[in-house]
Structures are given as C-alpha cells and as structure tokens.
C-alpha positions in Angstrom: -41.4 86.0 70.6 -44.2 84.4 68.2 -42.9 80.8 69.1 -42.8 81.8 72.6 -46.6 83.2 72.4 -47.5 79.5 71.0 -46.3 77.8 73.5 -48.2 80.1 76.1 -51.3 79.6 74.3 -50.8 75.6 74.1 -49.7 75.2 77.8 -52.3 74.0 79.7 -51.5 75.4 83.1 -53.7 74.4 85.1 -53.3 70.8 84.5 -49.5 71.1 84.5 -50.5 72.5 88.5 -52.1 69.4 89.2 -49.6 67.0 88.1 -47.1 68.9 89.9 -49.0 69.2 93.1 -49.8 65.5 92.8 -45.9 64.0 92.2 -44.5 66.1 94.5 -46.4 65.2 97.0 -45.8 61.8 95.8 -42.4 61.9 95.7 -42.6 63.7 99.4 -41.0 66.8 98.1 -41.7 70.0 99.4 -42.0 73.4 97.5 -39.1 74.5 99.6 -35.9 72.0 98.8 -37.4 71.8 95.2 -37.3 75.2 94.2 -34.5 74.8 95.5 -33.0 71.9 93.6 -34.5 73.6 89.8 -33.6 77.2 90.9 -36.2 79.0 91.4 -38.2 81.3 94.2 -41.0 79.1 96.2 -43.6 81.6 95.4 -42.8 81.4 91.7 -43.0 77.2 92.4 -46.4 78.0 94.8 -47.9 79.8 90.9 -46.8 77.2 88.6 -48.4 74.6 90.8 -51.5 77.2 91.0 -51.8 77.6 87.3 -51.2 80.7 87.6 -47.3 81.3 86.1 -46.3 79.5 82.9 -42.9 77.8 83.4 -40.2 78.2 80.5 -39.0 75.1 78.8 -36.1 74.4 81.1 -37.4 75.1 84.6 -40.1 71.9 83.3 -37.6 69.7 82.2 -35.1 70.5 85.2 -39.4 70.0 87.1 -39.5 66.8 85.5 -35.5 65.4 86.3 -36.5 66.3 90.4 -39.6 64.3 90.5 -37.8 61.7 88.2 -41.1 61.5 85.4 -40.8 62.7 81.5 -41.8 66.3 80.6 -44.8 65.2 78.7 -45.6 63.7 81.9 -45.6 66.7 84.1 -47.3 68.9 81.5 -50.3 66.2 80.9 -48.9 66.1 77.0 -49.2 62.0 76.8 -48.8 60.0 73.8 -51.7 57.9 72.7 -48.6 56.5 70.6 -47.3 53.0 72.7 
C-alpha cells in the first residue's frame, strides 16, 4: 500500500491528461475507441484526460502502446539524458 501511495503522490495527473489528450488527437483516437482497446470504461478515460483520476501503471502501459509512444512521453517523465 505504501508503494501505491508514493506512486499517486508523485504522479502529475494534469500533465498526463494533457499529454493523453494531445496524443489521442494526433492519432485520431476517440475516447470510445481507445477505452475499448485498453479495457477501461469511456468515462474512466475521460477522467484520465481531465486529470481527476490516476491511472494504474498497467493502463498507462496499454495507453502508450495503443498511441505508439513511450510511457515516459505519455506521463511527462522525460529523461534529461540523451
């Protein structure tokens, strides 16, 4: 439980939501299509986009895969290393 709390506390929901919205638009993905592909309810995906709900790591991985990007790019955790 402690690990889950640390994950939630360090997660930037707003950045994630903005990135999710941006990459969905770039790929032409609708909430309904993408939610079906990753196995979440469309209203849950809407909450991810608005920054009101924290997705679990498995869903972040599925979303990134479906959008053709890395998890770091989706979450905004870009490395400063090249």
